[in-house]
C-alpha positions in Angstrom: 96.8 87.6 87.0 96.8 89.5 90.2 93.6 91.2 91.3 94.0 94.7 92.8 91.3 95.5 95.3 90.9 98.9 97.0 88.5 99.3 99.9 87.2 102.8 100.8 86.8 104.0 104.3 88.1 102.0 107.3 88.0 98.2 107.3 87.6 96.5 110.6 90.6 94.3 111.4 88.7 91.0 112.1 86.7 91.3 109.0 89.9 91.8 107.0 91.5 88.8 108.6 88.5 86.6 107.7 88.5 87.8 104.1 92.3 87.2 103.8 92.1 83.7 105.1 89.2 82.8 102.8 91.0 84.3 99.7 94.3 82.5 100.6 92.4 79.2 100.8 90.7 79.9 97.4 94.0 80.7 95.8 95.5 77.4 96.9 92.4 75.6 95.7 92.7 77.2 92.3 89.3 78.9 92.6 90.5 82.5 92.9 93.3 84.7 91.5 96.1 86.1 93.6 95.3 89.5 95.1 96.7 92.7 96.5 94.2 94.3 98.9 94.7 98.0 99.6 92.9 99.4 102.6 93.0 101.5 105.8 92.1 100.3 109.3 90.7 102.2 112.3 93.3 102.8 115.0 94.6 99.5 116.5 97.6 97.6 117.4 98.5 94.1 116.2 100.9 91.6 117.8 102.9 89.1 115.8 104.4 85.8 116.8 107.6 87.4 118.2 105.8 90.2 120.2 107.2 90.9 123.7 104.6 92.1 126.2 107.0 94.7 127.6 106.8 96.5 124.2 103.2 97.2 124.8 103.8 100.5 126.6 100.4 102.2 126.6 97.8 100.5 124.5 95.5 103.4 123.6 93.7 101.2 121.1 92.5 97.6 120.8 95.2 95.0 120.5 94.7 92.2 118.0 96.8 89.0 118.3 97.8 87.6 115.0 99.9 84.7 113.8 101.9 86.7 111.3 105.6 87.2 111.7 106.9 90.2 113.6 106.2 92.0 116.8 103.8 94.9 117.7 102.7 97.3 115.1 100.2 100.1 114.6 97.5 100.5 111.9 95.2 103.4 111.5 93.8 106.1 109.2 96.4 107.7 106.9 98.3 104.5 106.6 98.1 102.4 103.5 97.9 98.7 104.3 98.6 96.3 101.4 97.6 92.7 102.1 99.5 90.4 99.8 97.7 87.1 98.9 100.2 85.6 96.6 101.3 82.1 95.6 104.8 81.9 97.0 105.2 78.3 95.6 105.0 79.8 92.1 107.6 82.4 93.0 110.4 80.0 94.1 109.4 78.7 97.5 112.1 81.0 99.0 110.5 82.8 101.9 113.5 85.1 102.6 113.7 86.1 98.9 109.9 86.8 98.9 110.2 89.1 102.0 113.1 90.9 100.4 111.0 91.3 97.2 108.3 93.0 99.3 110.9 95.3 100.8 112.2 96.1 97.3 108.7 96.8 96.1 108.2 99.4 98.9 111.6 101.0 98.2 110.8 101.2 94.5 107.4 102.8 95.1 108.9 105.4 97.5 111.6 106.2 95.0 108.8 107.5 92.8 108.5 110.3 95.4 112.3 110.9 95.3 112.7 109.2 98.6 115.8 107.1 99.3 114.5 104.3 101.5 116.5 101.3 102.6 116.6 98.1 104.7 118.8 97.5 107.7 120.4 94.2 108.8 118.6 92.9 111.8 115.8 95.5 111.6 112.6 94.5 109.8 110.8 97.0 107.6 111.8 99.9 105.4 113.7 102.9 106.7 114.5 106.5 105.9 118.0 107.7 107.0 117.7 110.9 109.1 121.1 112.6 109.1 119.3 115.7 110.1 118.5 114.2 113.5 120.8 113.4 116.4 122.5 110.0 116.4 121.6 107.4 119.0 123.6 107.3 122.3 125.9 104.6 120.9 126.7 106.8 117.8 124.4 104.8 115.5 122.9 107.1 112.8 119.2 107.7 113.3 116.7 106.1 110.9 112.9 106.5 110.9 110.7 103.6 109.9 108.2 104.4 107.1 107.0 100.9 106.3 106.4 97.7 108.3 106.2 94.1 107.0 104.8 90.9 108.5 103.5 87.9 106.5 102.1 84.5 107.1 102.1 81.5 104.8 99.5 78.8 104.6 100.2 76.0 102.1 102.6 78.4 100.4 100.1 81.2 99.9 100.9 84.5 101.7 98.6 86.8 103.6 99.0 89.8 105.9 101.6 92.0 104.2 102.9 95.5 104.7 101.9 99.0 105.7 103.3 102.3 104.5 102.8 105.6 106.4 101.2 108.3 104.3 99.8 110.7 106.8 98.8 108.8 110.0 98.9 110.4 113.5 102.4 109.4 114.4 101.7 109.9 118.1 99.6 106.7 117.9 102.9 104.7 117.6 103.8 105.9 121.1 101.7 103.1 122.7 104.1 100.4 121.6 107.8 99.9 120.7 107.2 99.5 117.0 108.5 96.1 115.9 110.5 95.9 119.2 113.1 98.4 117.9 114.2 101.1 120.4 115.8 104.5 119.6 114.8 104.9 116.0 111.7 106.9 115.1 108.7 106.6 112.8 108.0 108.8 109.8 105.5 109.2 107.0 105.3 110.9 103.6 103.5 113.9 105.3 106.2 114.1 108.0 108.8 114.2 105.3 107.1 117.2 103.7 105.4 115.4 100.9 101.8 116.1 99.8 101.3 112.7 98.2 97.8 111.2 98.6 96.8 107.6 99.2 95.9 107.4 95.6 99.3 108.6 94.6 100.9 105.9 96.6 98.5 103.3 95.2 99.5 104.3 91.7 103.2 104.0 92.6 102.7 100.5 94.1 100.9 99.3 91.0 103.6 100.7 88.7 106.5 99.1 90.6 104.9 95.7 91.5 105.8 93.6 88.5 109.5 94.4 88.5 109.8 93.7 92.2 107.5 90.7 92.8 106.8 88.8 89.6 110.5 88.4 88.8 110.5 85.6 91.5 109.6 82.7 89.2 112.3 80.0 89.3 112.3 77.7 92.4 115.5 78.2 94.4 114.8 76.5 97.7 112.8 73.4 98.2 110.6 73.2 101.3 108.5 70.3 102.6 
């Protein structure tokens, strides 16, 4: 069983990190169930293990160093953060497949709002193609990122997770190069003209979770 936890208001980042680490340890010890934690943070930036200092352009908000994968990202009001504390050992011990399942989960949830989201080779996260916007200088079609992902594993239990833009202040992303990717933009449900609420997105995430995540059951890659 997976516990779904929703926190009202804005959860301080350091408090969330402490709680995630404690829950991940309890899951591995067998004293707690897996959990999906839905919350919002006050405005802040986080840096992952691959963050390049040159991508921190104008840090308007506090920067939190993390040991999750990925580069710089923004969290703030109007953005749904979903921290995933799941037993990856019980889901095949295949980290790449697990990350792909998280991306598939986001794509399935967004499809419930008639959005066609996608992944792109070499670009982490979930993207919305924008044929209505000018192409990049090299002719590459423009995409806008709607969801970011970054996880960490400890003894095969995941924590950190993903964030989906519902109605954040998109100008707050200007302080960084989001995930180190130049040229493409950032979007949200509101920016795309949708009036979906955070509760609407939460319901879509819950409806699409099982088909995307719990299907990973049989071990496919062995890790030491």
